[in-house]
C-alpha positions in Angstrom: 172.0 219.9 79.8 175.5 220.5 81.1 177.1 223.0 83.5 177.4 225.6 80.8 173.7 226.1 80.6 170.9 227.0 83.0 167.5 225.4 82.9 164.9 225.8 85.6 165.1 222.2 87.1 166.5 221.8 90.6 170.2 221.0 90.9 169.5 217.3 91.7 167.5 217.0 88.4 170.5 218.2 86.4 172.6 215.2 87.6 172.5 212.3 85.2 172.2 209.7 87.9 169.6 211.5 90.0 166.5 209.5 90.8 163.4 210.6 89.0 160.5 211.5 91.3 157.1 210.7 89.9 155.3 213.3 92.0 155.9 216.2 94.4 156.3 218.9 91.8 157.0 221.5 94.6 160.2 219.7 95.4 161.5 219.9 91.9 160.5 223.4 90.7 162.5 226.4 91.9 159.5 228.7 92.6 159.5 231.5 95.2 158.6 230.3 98.7 155.0 230.8 99.5 153.8 231.2 95.9 151.6 228.7 94.2 152.9 227.1 91.0 151.2 228.0 87.8 150.1 225.4 85.2 153.0 226.2 82.7 155.5 225.7 85.6 154.1 222.2 86.3 154.2 221.3 82.6 157.8 222.7 82.2 158.7 220.4 85.1 157.3 217.4 83.1 159.4 218.5 80.0 162.6 218.6 82.1 161.8 215.2 83.6 161.7 213.8 80.1 165.0 215.5 79.3 166.5 213.7 82.4 165.2 210.4 81.0 166.8 211.1 77.6 163.5 211.6 75.9 164.5 214.8 74.1 161.8 214.5 71.4 159.0 214.2 74.0 160.5 217.2 75.9 160.4 219.3 72.8 156.8 218.4 72.0 155.8 219.4 75.6 157.7 222.7 75.4 156.1 223.5 72.0 152.6 222.8 73.6 153.5 225.2 76.4 154.3 228.1 74.1 151.3 227.3 72.0 149.1 227.7 75.0 151.2 230.4 76.8 153.1 232.3 74.0 154.8 234.7 76.5 156.1 231.9 78.7 159.8 232.7 78.2 161.1 229.8 80.3 160.0 227.3 77.7 161.8 229.3 74.9 164.9 229.2 77.1 164.8 225.4 77.4 164.0 224.9 73.7 167.0 227.1 72.8 169.3 225.0 75.0 168.0 221.7 73.6 168.5 222.8 70.0 172.0 224.2 70.7 173.0 220.8 72.2 171.7 219.0 69.2 173.7 221.2 66.8 170.9 223.4 65.4 172.5 226.7 66.4 170.3 228.9 64.2 167.0 227.6 65.7 168.6 227.7 69.2 169.5 231.3 68.8 166.0 232.2 67.6 164.4 230.6 70.7 166.8 232.2 73.1 166.5 235.6 71.4 162.7 235.4 71.8 163.1 234.4 75.4 165.3 237.4 75.9 162.8 239.7 74.2 160.1 238.5 76.6 162.3 239.0 79.7 165.7 240.7 79.2 166.4 240.6 83.0 166.1 236.9 83.7 169.6 236.0 84.8 169.6 232.5 83.3 168.4 233.7 79.9 170.9 236.5 79.9 173.7 234.1 80.8 172.6 231.5 78.2 172.2 234.0 75.4 175.5 235.7 76.3 177.3 232.4 76.2 175.7 231.6 72.9 176.6 234.9 71.3 180.2 234.7 72.5 180.4 231.2 71.0 179.1 232.6 67.7 181.7 235.4 67.8 178.9 238.0 68.1 180.9 239.9 70.6 179.2 243.3 70.2 175.7 241.8 70.7 177.0 239.8 73.7 178.4 243.0 75.2 175.1 244.9 74.7 172.9 242.3 76.4 175.3 241.8 79.3 175.8 245.6 79.9 172.1 246.1 79.6 171.5 243.6 82.4 174.3 245.1 84.6 172.8 248.6 84.3 169.9 247.4 86.3 171.7 244.7 88.4 175.3 246.0 88.9 175.9 243.7 91.8 175.5 240.5 89.8 179.1 239.1 89.6 178.3 236.1 87.4 177.2 238.3 84.5 180.1 240.7 85.1 182.6 237.9 85.0 181.0 236.7 81.7 181.4 240.2 80.3 185.1 240.2 81.4 185.7 237.1 79.2 185.1 239.3 76.1 186.0 242.8 77.4 189.2 243.2 79.4 188.4 245.1 82.6 190.1 248.3 83.3 192.0 247.6 86.5 194.1 250.3 88.3 196.8 249.6 90.8 197.4 253.0 92.4 200.6 253.8 94.2 202.0 250.4 93.2 205.6 250.8 94.1 207.4 247.6 93.1 204.3 245.4 93.5 202.5 245.3 90.3 201.2 243.0 87.5 201.3 243.7 83.7 197.6 243.0 83.3 196.9 246.0 85.5 197.4 249.7 84.8 200.0 250.5 87.4 200.4 254.1 88.6 203.0 255.5 91.0 204.6 258.9 91.7 207.8 257.6 90.1 208.0 254.7 87.5 209.8 251.7 88.8 209.6 249.7 85.6 208.2 249.7 82.0 204.7 248.7 83.2 204.4 251.6 85.7 203.0 255.0 84.7 204.5 258.0 86.6 201.7 260.2 88.0 201.1 262.2 91.2 197.8 261.0 92.7 197.5 264.3 94.6 196.6 265.7 91.2 193.7 263.2 90.9 193.3 259.9 89.0 193.8 260.5 85.3 190.7 258.7 84.1 187.2 260.0 83.2 184.0 259.4 85.3 182.7 255.8 85.3 185.5 254.4 83.2 187.3 251.9 85.6 186.2 248.4 86.6 188.5 247.8 89.5 190.7 249.9 91.8 193.4 248.5 94.1 195.8 250.3 96.3 198.0 248.8 99.0 199.7 250.7 101.8 199.0 254.0 100.0 196.2 255.7 102.1 198.3 256.0 105.2 200.9 258.0 103.3 198.3 260.7 102.6 197.3 263.5 105.1 194.1 262.7 106.9 192.3 265.7 105.3 193.2 264.5 101.8 192.1 260.9 102.3 188.3 261.7 101.7 189.3 263.6 98.6 191.3 260.7 97.2 188.6 258.1 98.1 185.9 260.2 96.3 188.2 260.4 93.3 188.3 256.6 93.3 184.5 256.5 93.5 184.3 259.0 90.6 186.3 256.9 88.1 184.8 253.6 89.0 181.9 252.2 86.9 178.6 251.3 88.5 179.2 247.9 90.1 182.9 248.4 90.2 185.1 247.1 93.0 187.7 248.9 95.1 190.1 246.9 97.3 192.1 248.8 99.9 195.0 247.4 101.9 196.5 249.4 104.8 198.5 248.7 108.0 195.9 247.5 110.6 196.0 250.0 113.5 193.7 247.8 115.6 196.0 244.8 115.1 199.0 246.8 116.0 197.4 248.2 119.2 196.3 244.8 120.3 199.8 243.5 119.8 201.2 246.5 121.7 198.9 246.0 124.7 199.7 242.3 124.9 203.4 242.8 124.7 203.2 245.6 127.2 201.3 243.5 129.8 203.7 240.6 129.5 206.9 242.7 129.4 205.8 244.3 132.7 205.5 240.8 134.2 209.2 240.2 133.3 208.8 238.2 130.0 212.0 238.9 128.1 210.6 237.8 124.8 207.6 240.0 125.3 209.9 242.9 126.0 211.6 242.3 122.6 208.3 242.2 120.9 207.3 245.4 122.7 210.4 247.2 121.3 209.4 246.1 117.8 205.7 246.9 117.9 206.5 250.4 119.2 208.6 250.9 116.1 205.8 249.5 113.9 203.3 251.9 115.5 205.4 255.1 115.5 208.6 255.0 113.5 207.3 255.6 110.0 205.3 258.6 111.3 208.2 260.4 113.2 211.3 259.4 111.2 213.3 262.1 109.5 215.4 260.0 107.2 214.9 257.0 105.0 214.6 253.7 106.9 214.4 255.4 110.3 214.8 253.4 113.5 213.3 250.3 111.7 216.4 250.1 109.5 218.6 250.3 112.5 216.7 247.5 114.2 217.0 245.3 111.1 220.7 245.8 111.0 221.1 243.9 114.3 222.4 240.4 113.9 221.1 238.5 115.6 217.9 240.6 115.6 215.8 240.5 118.8 212.4 238.9 118.3 213.4 238.0 114.7 210.7 235.4 114.1 208.1 237.9 115.4 209.3 240.6 113.1 209.0 238.3 110.1 205.6 237.0 111.3 204.4 240.6 111.5 205.9 242.1 108.3 206.2 239.0 106.1 208.3 238.8 103.0 209.1 242.5 102.8 211.0 242.4 106.1 212.6 239.0 105.3 213.9 240.3 101.9 215.2 243.6 103.5 217.1 241.8 106.3 218.5 239.2 103.9 219.9 242.1 101.7 221.3 244.0 104.7 223.2 240.9 105.9 224.5 240.1 102.4 225.8 243.7 102.1 227.4 243.5 105.6 225.9 246.9 106.6 227.2 248.1 109.9 224.8 248.0 112.9 224.3 251.0 115.2 222.2 254.1 115.5 222.0 256.4 112.5 222.4 260.1 113.5 219.0 261.9 113.5 218.9 264.8 111.1 216.4 266.7 113.3 218.8 266.5 116.3 221.6 267.7 114.2 219.6 270.6 112.8 218.5 271.7 116.3 222.0 271.6 117.7 223.6 273.3 114.7 220.9 275.2 112.7 221.7 274.5 109.0 219.4 275.4 106.1 220.8 272.5 104.1 219.9 270.0 106.8 216.4 271.5 107.2 215.8 271.4 103.5 217.0 267.7 103.4 214.6 266.8 106.2 211.7 268.7 104.6 212.2 267.0 101.3 212.3 263.6 103.0 209.1 264.3 104.9 207.4 265.0 101.6 209.0 262.0 99.8 206.1 259.5 100.4 207.8 257.3 103.0 206.1 259.0 105.9 202.8 257.7 107.5 200.4 260.6 107.9 197.5 258.7 109.5 196.5 255.2 110.5 193.2 253.3 110.1 191.3 250.4 111.6 188.3 248.5 110.2 185.8 251.1 111.6 187.6 254.2 110.4 188.4 252.8 106.9 184.8 251.5 106.6 183.5 254.9 107.5 185.8 256.6 105.0 184.6 254.2 102.2 181.0 254.9 103.1 181.5 258.6 103.3 182.9 258.5 99.7 179.7 256.8 98.5 180.7 253.1 98.5 178.5 250.3 99.7 178.8 246.5 100.2 181.8 247.3 102.4 183.5 244.2 103.8 186.7 243.2 105.6 188.3 240.2 103.8 191.4 238.0 103.9 194.5 238.5 101.9 193.6 235.5 99.6 189.9 236.3 99.3 188.4 238.8 96.9 185.4 239.5 94.7 187.8 240.5 92.0 188.0 237.6 89.5 191.2 235.5 89.7 192.7 238.1 92.1 195.3 235.7 93.6 196.8 235.0 90.1 198.1 238.6 90.1 200.2 237.9 93.3 199.6 241.4 94.7 198.6 240.5 98.3 200.0 237.0 98.3 203.1 235.6 96.6 203.5 232.7 94.2 203.4 230.2 97.1 200.3 231.7 98.7 202.1 233.5 101.5 200.8 236.9 102.5 203.1 239.7 101.4 202.2 242.0 104.3 200.5 240.1 107.2 200.2 243.2 109.3 197.6 244.6 106.9 193.8 245.2 107.0 192.1 244.2 103.7 188.7 245.7 102.8 186.6 245.8 99.6 183.6 247.9 98.6 181.5 248.5 95.5 180.0 251.4 93.7 176.2 251.2 93.1 
């Protein structure tokens, strides 16, 4: 028995060099706590002991005796199927596992074993059927879902992707930034039918939507997700920003010059993208400074995005100084053209309309119908192989946007 298959022996019994205990069945059988072992359980334990010793023939005879006495004891059929598969008798192995499945189609080990066997035999449709049947009842079971994804490519949406996307995902943004990006306005909904998507990801999108529209958008995400599907939401972390602000404020008041520089930046991080009236706003003016006050702090807060922007600015030799504010110009010299320019910018998608923390985002997810809501780290996810897509971390493992809050939830 190798790691690809599941028997009902304890983990220590599945190791070749594990010592064989001659007694204490309760230590070797994985039975529910507090429940007495039944006779077939104890005999199954004996069969698996013989397997560990290499006495396959004896193990088979014991298992056959079990099903002769207890013909509905599906665990014995499971083990017989595995033994025959390992010995090369695939036809007999399939018959035993198929019978085990008919007796209990919701035993996770049997479903996993039969699923693996069908995939190996290229019976993909049959494998999909048994895996989906199990997930209809137990949508939270990730091991079976991951097995299904080996044969059925999951539908993964990256909404509002900007320039951060991967070709294995369906990438959607208001304007296409490349051949792998579909242009679509998310204010018109998500262009997928109910229960049709396995995974939804959106990063630094929600804060660009008005507060009143956010619940509509999250319910739309819930609508298109399949039962058991995962949503991953990344946003600027308001709580983190506020804590940084208060810390910088207290130390700046005490005369700490470095804290005063950090205070200047964190104020921009908190407000600029909400109040700016032209692209880049005061943040761009700040980045144009060379040297830039609290430079290492800015890169620590904003990661690669800020580093790439500042590197580009310095290569282009962009002049430093304050950019004239269109709003001030329009107020001093009323001009319909300036007003229209400002109005178009405010609707362009660069503006932050609201901010969230772990409580308010968790509440929003729960309100939309999601459950199993958890805060996580940039490099941790229930999405299979998530880090390989380099969406929240780059090729070296560095976090793309360290100032972010990362949360995941599921639809059940």
